[in-house]
C-alpha positions, 0 to 999 in steps of 0.5 A, spaced: 963 293 785 967 287 784 969 285 777 967 277 776 972 273 781 975 267 780 974 261 784 977 261 791 980 255 794 980 254 802 987 254 805 985 249 811 986 242 809 980 240 813 976 244 808 979 242 802 978 235 804 971 236 806 969 239 799 973 233 796 969 227 799 964 227 793 956 228 794 954 229 801 950 224 805 944 225 810 946 224 817 940 219 820 941 214 826 948 216 826 950 213 819 951 217 813 946 215 808 946 217 801 940 219 796 939 218 789 937 226 788 942 231 789 942 239 788 948 243 788 951 248 793 955 254 790 959 260 792 955 266 791 961 270 790 963 266 784 958 262 782 963 256 782 960 249 784 962 247 791 958 240 792 953 236 791 948 236 797 943 230 798 936 232 797 931 229 803 924 228 802 918 224 806 921 218 806 928 221 809 924 225 814 920 218 817 927 215 818 930 221 822 924 222 826 924 214 827 931 214 829 930 221 834 924 217 837 928 211 839 934 215 841 930 219 846 928 213 850 934 209 850 938 209 856 945 211 853 941 218 852 935 218 857 939 215 862 945 220 861 948 223 868 947 231 867 955 231 868 956 227 862 951 231 858 955 237 860 961 234 858 959 232 852 956 239 850 963 241 852 967 236 847 962 239 842 965 246 843 972 244 843 971 240 837 968 246 833 974 251 836 979 246 834 976 246 827 974 253 827 979 255 821 976 250 816 969 251 819 969 259 817 972 257 810 966 253 809 961 258 812 965 263 807 964 259 801 957 257 802 954 263 805 958 269 802 960 273 809 967 275 810 972 270 813 973 275 819 965 275 821 965 268 820 972 266 824 972 271 829 964 273 831 960 267 828 964 261 830 966 263 837 958 265 838 957 257 836 962 255 841 959 259 846 952 256 845 955 249 847 959 252 853 953 256 856 948 250 856 954 245 858 953 249 864 946 248 865 946 241 864 947 240 871 942 245 873 935 243 871 931 242 877 924 242 879 921 244 886 917 241 892 910 244 893 906 244 899 899 243 896 892 247 899 888 241 898 883 240 904 882 233 904 887 227 905 886 220 908 887 220 916 894 219 918 897 221 911 900 227 908 900 230 901 907 231 898 908 234 891 913 236 886 915 238 879 919 234 874 923 238 868 923 233 862 925 234 855 919 236 850 921 230 845 923 230 838 925 237 836 925 239 828 930 245 828 930 249 821 935 254 821 936 260 816 942 261 811 944 268 814 948 265 820 948 257 818 953 254 824 951 260 829 943 259 828 944 251 828 948 252 835 943 256 838 938 250 837 942 244 838 945 246 844 939 248 849 935 242 846 941 237 847 942 240 854 934 239 856 935 231 853 931 232 847 933 229 840 934 233 834 933 233 827 936 239 824 934 241 817 939 247 815 937 252 809 938 249 802 943 255 800 948 253 806 948 246 808 956 245 808 957 247 816 951 243 818 954 237 815 961 238 817 958 239 824 955 232 824 961 229 823 964 233 829 958 231 833 959 223 832 967 225 833 964 228 840 961 221 842 954 223 841 949 217 842 946 214 836 940 218 833 940 223 838 942 228 832 940 227 825 941 232 819 937 232 813 939 237 807 934 239 802 928 244 800 923 247 805 917 245 801 919 238 801 923 235 807 922 242 812 914 241 811 914 234 812 918 235 819 913 240 821 907 236 820 910 230 822 906 227 828 912 224 831 915 231 832 914 235 839 917 241 837 919 246 831 924 251 833 925 255 826 928 262 824 926 265 818 921 269 814 914 271 817 911 268 811 914 261 812 913 262 820 905 262 818 906 256 814 909 252 820 903 254 824 898 251 819 903 245 819 903 244 827 896 244 828 895 236 827 898 234 834 899 241 836 906 241 837 910 247 840 913 252 836 919 257 837 919 262 831 924 267 830 921 271 824 922 277 820 925 284 823 925 291 821 929 294 826 929 302 828 935 306 830 933 312 834 939 317 834 937 323 839 939 330 839 944 329 844 947 322 841 955 322 840 955 321 833 962 319 833 959 312 836 953 312 833 955 313 826 960 307 825 955 303 830 949 304 826 953 302 820 955 296 823 948 294 825 946 295 818 951 293 813 955 287 817 954 281 813 951 285 807 945 286 811 943 279 812 941 280 819 934 279 822 936 285 827 939 289 822 938 297 823 934 298 816 930 304 819 934 310 822 930 316 825 935 322 827 933 328 831 933 334 826 938 338 829 943 332 827 940 329 821 945 332 816 951 330 820 948 323 820 946 322 813 953 325 811 957 320 816 953 314 814 954 315 807 961 316 808 961 309 812 958 306 806 962 308 801 969 306 805 966 299 805 970 294 800 966 289 797 969 282 795 970 275 796 969 273 803 976 269 803 980 276 801 982 279 807 981 286 804 974 285 803 969 288 808 963 285 805 962 279 801 956 278 796 949 276 798 947 269 799 945 269 791 944 273 785 937 272 786 937 275 793 941 281 790 936 282 785 930 282 790 934 287 794 935 292 788 927 291 786 926 295 793 931 301 791 928 301 784 921 302 787 923 307 792 926 311 787 920 311 783 916 314 789 921 319 791 926 316 795 933 319 794 940 314 794 945 318 797 950 312 797 950 305 794 944 303 790 948 298 785 948 291 784 952 286 780 951 279 781 950 277 788 954 283 790 950 289 793 953 296 795 951 298 802 946 303 800 943 309 804 936 312 802 933 319 804 926 322 803 922 316 804 915 315 807 912 310 812 908 307 807 913 305 802 914 298 801 921 299 803 919 302 810 914 296 811 918 290 809 924 286 811 929 287 805 935 283 808 940 287 804 945 292 806 940 298 805 937 303 810 933 309 810 934 315 814 928 320 817 928 326 821 924 327 827 923 333 832 921 330 839 922 323 842 914 322 842 914 322 834 920 318 834 917 313 838 911 313 834 915 312 827 919 306 830 913 302 833 909 303 826 911 296 824 908 289 824 915 287 826 918 288 833 924 284 833 930 289 836 931 297 836 937 301 838 937 308 842 943 313 841 943 318 847 948 320 852 941 321 857 940 316 862 933 318 863 931 318 855 935 311 854 930 308 860 924 312 857 925 310 850 927 303 852 921 302 855 916 305 850 919 301 844 915 295 842 921 290 841 924 284 844 931 287 844 933 294 845 940 296 845 943 303 847 949 306 844 950 299 840 946 295 835 947 287 834 950 285 840 949 278 842 951 273 847 948 266 850 946 269 856 942 275 853 935 272 851 933 274 844 926 274 841 921 277 837 914 281 839 908 282 834 910 279 827 917 278 829 916 271 832 914 267 838 918 265 844 925 267 846 932 264 845 938 264 849 939 264 856 935 261 861 928 262 857 932 259 851 932 252 855 925 253 857 923 252 850 925 244 850 923 242 857 916 240 859 913 241 867 910 235 870 907 235 877 907 229 881 902 229 887 902 223 892 899 221 899 904 218 903 
């Protein structure tokens, strides 16, 4: 584990300038609005303060909803040509690309992930979201329909068609594990559809959302189309979720908060897209290529220090390959170097906070008391937690039932595919799974039987904007990415007329 680290200074002038500008403001109606109440943002690796963040509440939520509602119907947004909207989304992508280095540094300092992960995976992923949906802006179409209505006035005809229209004002509530990427996954399709948005980033990681707000204004986004409220979920997040002027909430986070949003949405029956918790299994069959599976499974659980909703936290392996997989995965865990995310030598950064590391450690302590064996890792120091591999676990253990959201996985042997599928599906969650096999037949059979929104074969945690992403069971409602992701932000209107 790393010893105490000194404060880290970003290398880019843009990141240094952003952090030096004093207390951060809210973006409401395209103006930066100061508040009297603030809260600190810290570097989780060092504990060093980064910035004072504006703390929004009910009044600011009201102002942001009013701005978004007015912008929704104003001619410069509602009347914007599809080609112009496409060009705007592309400009946003270009600006993110231009400032990718500084955005990556801000993401590292605020969240803890390594610079490599931020700069070469997540920031490009955010850029790709805006470019993908820029292409869709000119392809939102309805259809003409021949009705089967027997009565119509003499000499007249029936003509019917559908229109696709924006759902309205959207509250986008994003998590702390991949802040900029998750914001882009909601903003890009919502803006493509013509919605207006109030973005509420996680209170732990607000910096890249605020810097993105500056880039949105630079790109020429019309007034009030995107508003950004920093603050706490129980305050401003709850106010947005319950507001009658909000037509839709798009949320990524815990299942517990997802249930609260269901209650808050009852007032006006607002639409919800919920990507919630996961407890994703990886199935290693007898014929798996372990040279591919071992590093692939390690990446699937240890990347971003396990703070990934689809992390492969349950590994089920055929008994004939069990010893080799345990040895290999433990070796992979032991090779990973922990340190500050801005240090090029670091393979893993800290968790988002010391409190999160303590929470992760509690699962391991409880598991050990119940008979689980730690074959790699198991320790934590401040916000850092060592990559951990467990064996001798049982399905009823809490660490096998709940989302840990840390670099911890458990390996369990099985004897046949039916047993493996039963173990994998024995979960309240159904976000993702992976299957490791050289058999095309077994790959298709297992993919069909797994109760999960995404199944990877011989890989784990592979994403792109074209691939729909959504959870089954208690892992959520609705789908992000792809054409389905755009559907989240559109309503269908049927027009039927006598002509």
